[in-house]
BATI-365043 format. One record per atom (N, C-alpha, C): residue number from 1; atom name; x, y, z. Coordinates in steps of 0.2 Angstrom, whole numbers, plus 2048, in hexadecimal, padded with zeros to 3 digits. Example, Ala and Ser with C-alpha at 12.3 -4.5 7.8 and 13.67 -1.06 7.14 Angstrom:
BEGIN
[1,"N",[842,7E4,827]] [1,"CA",[83E,7EA,827]] [1,"C",[842,7F0,827]] [2,"N",[840,7F5,823]] [2,"CA",[844,7FB,824]] [2,"C",[840,800,827]] 
***
This chain:
BEGIN
[1,"N",[68E,80B,50E]] [1,"CA",[690,808,507]] [1,"C",[692,80D,503]] [2,"N",[68C,813,501]] [2,"CA",[68D,818,4FC]] [2,"C",[692,81C,4FE]] [3,"N",[693,81E,503]] [3,"CA",[698,822,507]] [3,"C",[6A0,81F,503]] [4,"N",[6A0,818,506]] [4,"CA",[6A7,816,502]] [4,"C",[6A8,815,4FC]] [5,"N",[6A2,813,4F8]] [5,"CA",[6A3,814,4F0]] [5,"C",[6A3,81B,4ED]] [6,"N",[6A1,821,4F0]] [6,"CA",[6A3,826,4EE]] [6,"C",[6A9,828,4EF]] [7,"N",[6AD,826,4F6]] [7,"CA",[6B4,829,4F6]] [7,"C",[6B6,825,4F2]] [8,"N",[6B5,81E,4F0]] [8,"CA",[6B9,81A,4EB]] [8,"C",[6BB,81E,4E5]] [9,"N",[6B4,820,4E3]] [9,"CA",[6B4,824,4DC]] [9,"C",[6B7,82A,4DC]] [10,"N",[6B6,82F,4E1]] [10,"CA",[6BA,834,4E2]] [10,"C",[6C3,833,4E1]] [11,"N",[6C3,82E,4E4]] [11,"CA",[6CB,82C,4E4]] [11,"C",[6CD,82A,4DD]] [12,"N",[6C9,825,4D9]] [12,"CA",[6CB,825,4D2]] [12,"C",[6CC,82A,4CE]] [13,"N",[6C7,82E,4CF]] [13,"CA",[6C5,833,4CA]] [13,"C",[6CB,839,4CA]] [14,"N",[6CD,83A,4D1]] [14,"CA",[6D3,83D,4D4]] [14,"C",[6DA,83B,4D1]] [15,"N",[6DB,834,4D2]] [15,"CA",[6E1,832,4D0]] [15,"C",[6E0,832,4C9]] [16,"N",[6DB,831,4C4]] [16,"CA",[6DC,832,4BC]] [16,"C",[6DE,838,4BB]] [17,"N",[6DA,83D,4BE]] [17,"CA",[6DB,844,4BD]] [17,"C",[6E2,845,4BC]] [18,"N",[6E5,844,4C5]] [18,"CA",[6EC,846,4C5]] [18,"C",[6F2,842,4BF]] [19,"N",[6F0,83D,4BF]] [19,"CA",[6F3,83A,4B9]] [19,"C",[6F4,83C,4B2]] [20,"N",[6ED,840,4B0]] [20,"CA",[6EC,843,4AB]] [20,"C",[6F2,849,4AC]] [21,"N",[6F1,84D,4AF]] [21,"CA",[6F5,854,4B1]] [21,"C",[6FB,852,4B1]] [22,"N",[6FE,84D,4B4]] [22,"CA",[706,84A,4B5]] [22,"C",[708,848,4AD]] [23,"N",[703,846,4AA]] [23,"CA",[705,843,4A1]] [23,"C",[706,84A,49E]] [24,"N",[701,84E,49E]] [24,"CA",[701,856,49B]] [24,"C",[706,859,49D]] [25,"N",[70A,859,4A4]] [25,"CA",[70F,85E,4A4]] [25,"C",[715,85A,4A2]] [26,"N",[716,854,4A0]] [26,"CA",[71C,851,49E]] [26,"C",[71C,853,497]] [27,"N",[718,854,494]] [27,"CA",[719,856,48D]] [27,"C",[71B,85F,48D]] [28,"N",[71D,861,490]] [28,"CA",[71F,868,491]] [28,"C",[719,86E,492]] [29,"N",[71B,873,491]] [29,"CA",[716,879,492]] [29,"C",[712,879,48A]] [30,"N",[70D,87C,48A]] [30,"CA",[708,87E,485]] [30,"C",[70C,883,480]] [31,"N",[70D,888,482]] [31,"CA",[710,88D,480]] [31,"C",[718,88F,482]] [32,"N",[71C,891,47E]] [32,"CA",[723,893,482]] [32,"C",[725,899,47D]] [33,"N",[728,89F,482]] [33,"CA",[72C,8A3,47F]] [33,"C",[733,8A1,47E]] [34,"N",[737,8A0,47A]] [34,"CA",[73D,89F,477]] [34,"C",[743,8A4,477]] [35,"N",[748,8A5,47B]] [35,"CA",[74D,8AA,47B]] [35,"C",[753,8A7,47D]] [36,"N",[758,8AA,47A]] [36,"CA",[75E,8A8,479]] [36,"C",[763,8AD,47F]] [37,"N",[766,8A8,483]] [37,"CA",[76A,8AA,48A]] [37,"C",[770,8AB,48A]] [38,"N",[773,8A6,486]] [38,"CA",[779,8A5,486]] [38,"C",[77D,8A8,481]] [39,"N",[77A,8A9,47A]] [39,"CA",[77D,8AC,475]] [39,"C",[778,8B2,473]] [40,"N",[774,8B6,476]] [40,"CA",[770,8BA,474]] [40,"C",[772,8BF,46E]] [41,"N",[76D,8C1,46A]] [41,"CA",[76E,8C5,465]] [41,"C",[76F,8CD,468]] [42,"N",[772,8D1,464]] [42,"CA",[772,8D7,467]] [42,"C",[76B,8DA,467]] [43,"N",[767,8D9,465]] [43,"CA",[75F,8DD,466]] [43,"C",[75B,8D4,469]] [44,"N",[75C,8D2,46E]] [44,"CA",[759,8CC,46F]] [44,"C",[752,8CC,46D]] [45,"N",[750,8C6,46A]] [45,"CA",[748,8C4,467]] [45,"C",[746,8BE,469]] [46,"N",[742,8BE,46D]] [46,"CA",[73E,8B9,471]] [46,"C",[73A,8B6,46B]] [47,"N",[739,8B0,46C]] [47,"CA",[734,8AF,466]] [47,"C",[72E,8AA,469]] [48,"N",[727,8AA,467]] [48,"CA",[723,8A8,469]] [48,"C",[723,89F,466]] [49,"N",[722,89C,46B]] [49,"CA",[721,893,468]] [49,"C",[71B,88F,46A]] [50,"N",[716,88D,466]] [50,"CA",[70F,88B,468]] [50,"C",[711,883,469]] [51,"N",[715,880,46E]] [51,"CA",[717,879,46F]] [51,"C",[711,875,46E]] [52,"N",[70B,877,472]] [52,"CA",[705,871,471]] [52,"C",[703,871,46A]] [53,"N",[704,876,466]] [53,"CA",[701,874,45F]] [53,"C",[706,871,45A]] [54,"N",[70C,871,45C]] [54,"CA",[711,86C,459]] [54,"C",[711,866,45D]] [55,"N",[70F,866,462]] [55,"CA",[70F,85D,465]] [55,"C",[708,85A,462]] [56,"N",[705,85E,45F]] [56,"CA",[6FE,85B,45A]] [56,"C",[700,858,454]] [57,"N",[705,859,451]] [57,"CA",[708,857,44B]] [57,"C",[70E,855,44B]] [58,"N",[712,854,44E]] [58,"CA",[719,852,44E]] [58,"C",[71B,84E,454]] [59,"N",[720,84A,453]] [59,"CA",[723,846,45A]] [59,"C",[726,84A,45E]] [60,"N",[729,848,462]] [60,"CA",[72E,84B,467]] [60,"C",[734,84B,462]] [61,"N",[737,847,460]] [61,"CA",[73C,844,45D]] [61,"C",[73D,849,457]] [62,"N",[738,84D,454]] [62,"CA",[739,851,44D]] [62,"C",[73C,856,44F]] [63,"N",[73C,859,455]] [63,"CA",[740,85F,458]] [63,"C",[744,85E,45E]] [64,"N",[744,85A,463]] [64,"CA",[749,859,468]] [64,"C",[74E,853,465]] [65,"N",[754,854,469]] [65,"CA",[75A,84F,46A]] [65,"C",[75D,850,470]] [66,"N",[761,84B,470]] [66,"CA",[766,84C,476]] [66,"C",[76D,84B,473]] [67,"N",[771,84B,47A]] [67,"CA",[778,84B,478]] [67,"C",[77B,844,47B]] [68,"N",[77F,840,476]] [68,"CA",[782,83B,479]] [68,"C",[788,83B,47D]] [69,"N",[78B,836,481]] [69,"CA",[790,837,485]] [69,"C",[797,83A,480]] [70,"N",[797,838,479]] [70,"CA",[79C,83C,475]] [70,"C",[79A,842,472]] [71,"N",[796,845,476]] [71,"CA",[795,84D,473]] [71,"C",[790,84D,46D]] [72,"N",[78E,847,46B]] [72,"CA",[78C,848,464]] [72,"C",[784,847,466]] [73,"N",[780,84A,45F]] [73,"CA",[778,84A,461]] [73,"C",[777,843,462]] [74,"N",[772,842,466]] [74,"CA",[76F,83B,467]] [74,"C",[767,83C,467]] [75,"N",[764,837,462]] [75,"CA",[75D,838,461]] [75,"C",[759,838,467]] [76,"N",[753,83D,467]] [76,"CA",[74E,83B,46B]] [76,"C",[74C,834,46E]] [77,"N",[74B,832,474]] [77,"CA",[748,82D,476]] [77,"C",[743,82F,47C]] [78,"N",[73C,82A,47B]] [78,"CA",[737,82C,47F]] [78,"C",[73A,82C,486]] [79,"N",[736,833,48A]] [79,"CA",[739,834,490]] [79,"C",[740,837,491]] [80,"N",[742,838,48C]] [80,"CA",[748,83C,48C]] [80,"C",[747,843,490]] [81,"N",[74D,845,494]] [81,"CA",[74C,84B,497]] [81,"C",[74E,84F,492]] [82,"N",[749,855,492]] [82,"CA",[74B,85B,48D]] [82,"C",[74F,861,48F]] [83,"N",[755,861,48D]] [83,"CA",[75A,866,48F]] [83,"C",[759,86C,48C]] [84,"N",[75D,871,48E]] [84,"CA",[75D,878,48C]] [84,"C",[761,878,485]] [85,"N",[75F,879,47F]] [85,"CA",[761,879,479]] [85,"C",[768,87C,479]] [86,"N",[766,882,47C]] [86,"CA",[76E,886,47D]] [86,"C",[775,883,480]] [87,"N",[773,87D,485]] [87,"CA",[779,87A,487]] [87,"C",[77D,876,482]] [88,"N",[77A,876,47C]] [88,"CA",[77F,874,476]] [88,"C",[780,878,470]] [89,"N",[77A,87C,46F]] [89,"CA",[77B,881,46A]] [89,"C",[77C,887,46B]] [90,"N",[783,888,46D]] [90,"CA",[786,88F,46F]] [90,"C",[78D,890,46B]] [91,"N",[78F,896,46B]] [91,"CA",[794,896,466]] [91,"C",[79B,893,469]] [92,"N",[79C,891,471]] [92,"CA",[7A1,88D,473]] [92,"C",[7A2,887,472]] [93,"N",[79C,883,46D]] [93,"CA",[79A,87D,46D]] [93,"C",[79E,879,467]] [94,"N",[7A0,87E,463]] [94,"CA",[7A4,87B,45C]] [94,"C",[79F,878,457]] [95,"N",[799,87B,456]] [95,"CA",[795,877,452]] [95,"C",[796,87B,44C]] [96,"N",[793,87B,446]] [96,"CA",[792,87E,440]] [96,"C",[78D,883,441]] [97,"N",[78E,88A,43C]] [97,"CA",[78C,890,43F]] [97,"C",[783,88F,43E]] [98,"N",[781,88B,43A]] [98,"CA",[77A,88B,43A]] [98,"C",[777,887,440]] [99,"N",[77B,885,444]] [99,"CA",[77A,881,449]] [99,"C",[77D,885,451]] [100,"N",[781,889,44F]] [100,"CA",[785,88B,456]] [100,"C",[783,891,45A]] [101,"N",[77D,891,45A]] [101,"CA",[77A,897,45E]] [101,"C",[772,893,45F]] [102,"N",[76E,893,465]] [102,"CA",[767,893,465]] [102,"C",[762,895,460]] [103,"N",[764,89B,45F]] [103,"CA",[760,8A0,45A]] [103,"C",[763,89B,453]] [104,"N",[768,89A,451]] [104,"CA",[76A,898,44B]] [104,"C",[766,890,44A]] [105,"N",[766,88C,44F]] [105,"CA",[763,886,450]] [105,"C",[75D,885,450]] [106,"N",[75A,88A,452]] [106,"CA",[751,88A,452]] [106,"C",[750,88E,44B]] [107,"N",[754,891,448]] [107,"CA",[750,895,442]] [107,"C",[751,88E,43C]] [108,"N",[757,88C,43D]] [108,"CA",[759,884,439]] [108,"C",[754,880,43A]] [109,"N",[751,87E,43F]] [109,"CA",[74C,879,441]] [109,"C",[746,87C,43F]] [110,"N",[743,881,442]] [110,"CA",[73C,884,442]] [110,"C",[73A,885,43A]] [111,"N",[73E,88B,438]] [111,"CA",[73E,88E,433]] [111,"C",[73E,889,42C]] [112,"N",[744,884,42E]] [112,"CA",[744,87E,429]] [112,"C",[73E,87A,428]] [113,"N",[73B,878,42D]] [113,"CA",[735,873,42D]] [113,"C",[730,878,429]] [114,"N",[72E,87F,42C]] [114,"CA",[729,882,429]] [114,"C",[729,883,421]] [115,"N",[730,884,41F]] [115,"CA",[730,886,418]] [115,"C",[730,87F,413]] [116,"N",[732,87A,416]] [116,"CA",[731,871,413]] [116,"C",[72A,870,413]] [117,"N",[726,873,418]] [117,"CA",[71F,871,417]] [117,"C",[71C,875,413]] [118,"N",[71D,87C,413]] [118,"CA",[71B,87F,40E]] [118,"C",[71C,87D,406]] [119,"N",[722,87A,405]] [119,"CA",[725,879,3FF]] [119,"C",[720,874,3FD]] [120,"N",[71F,86F,402]] [120,"CA",[71A,869,401]] [120,"C",[713,86A,401]] [121,"N",[712,871,402]] [121,"CA",[70A,873,400]] [121,"C",[706,871,407]] [122,"N",[70A,870,40C]] [122,"CA",[705,86F,412]] [122,"C",[706,875,417]] [123,"N",[701,876,41A]] [123,"CA",[700,87B,420]] [123,"C",[707,87A,424]] [124,"N",[70A,881,424]] [124,"CA",[70F,882,429]] [124,"C",[70F,888,42D]] [125,"N",[714,889,432]] [125,"CA",[714,88F,437]] [125,"C",[718,894,433]] [126,"N",[71A,89A,436]] [126,"CA",[71D,89F,434]] [126,"C",[723,89E,431]] [127,"N",[727,8A2,42C]] [127,"CA",[72F,8A3,429]] [127,"C",[731,8AA,42B]] [128,"N",[72D,8AD,42E]] [128,"CA",[72F,8B5,42D]] [128,"C",[72F,8B7,435]] [129,"N",[735,8BC,435]] [129,"CA",[735,8BE,43C]] [129,"C",[730,8BE,440]] [130,"N",[72B,8C3,43E]] [130,"CA",[725,8C4,442]] [130,"C",[720,8BF,444]] [131,"N",[721,8B9,441]] [131,"CA",[71C,8B5,442]] [131,"C",[71D,8B0,448]] [132,"N",[724,8B0,44B]] [132,"CA",[726,8AE,451]] [132,"C",[729,8B2,457]] [133,"N",[72C,8B8,453]] [133,"CA",[72E,8BE,457]] [133,"C",[729,8C2,45A]] [134,"N",[724,8C2,45D]] [134,"CA",[720,8C6,45E]] [134,"C",[723,8CD,462]] [135,"N",[720,8D3,462]] [135,"CA",[722,8DA,464]] [135,"C",[721,8D9,46D]] [136,"N",[71C,8D6,46F]] [136,"CA",[71A,8D7,477]] [136,"C",[71E,8D1,47B]] [137,"N",[722,8CD,477]] [137,"CA",[726,8C7,47B]] [137,"C",[72C,8C9,47F]] [138,"N",[72C,8C8,484]] [138,"CA",[732,8C9,489]] [138,"C",[735,8C2,48B]] 
***
């Protein structure tokens, strides 16, 4: 009887652990190195992005969105597949200059948010180049 209880408890704990790992993976990696591949700058500058830190204070929809069937921006919905930003934010997509590349769209979103938070007197991330673009990133 003890053996059966032990097996059941181990099975339950294993299932819970696997579920927790699965849910954590769905939120994406904790840290990301962002870099442009479609419209790279003359001297490409990868950027460090602490994804998990942002997940602690923002909703997914604060940064992520999709594309509707007519090619317009669609708001993020829970469970939506997160595609590559460059699939739309590239020079052939016909967007405004501030959104036409992954670099420009990222700077608009990230630096814009950080500057807004600073203006509101709140703790914010970097707004200067070396705050994200670390020398040792590849």
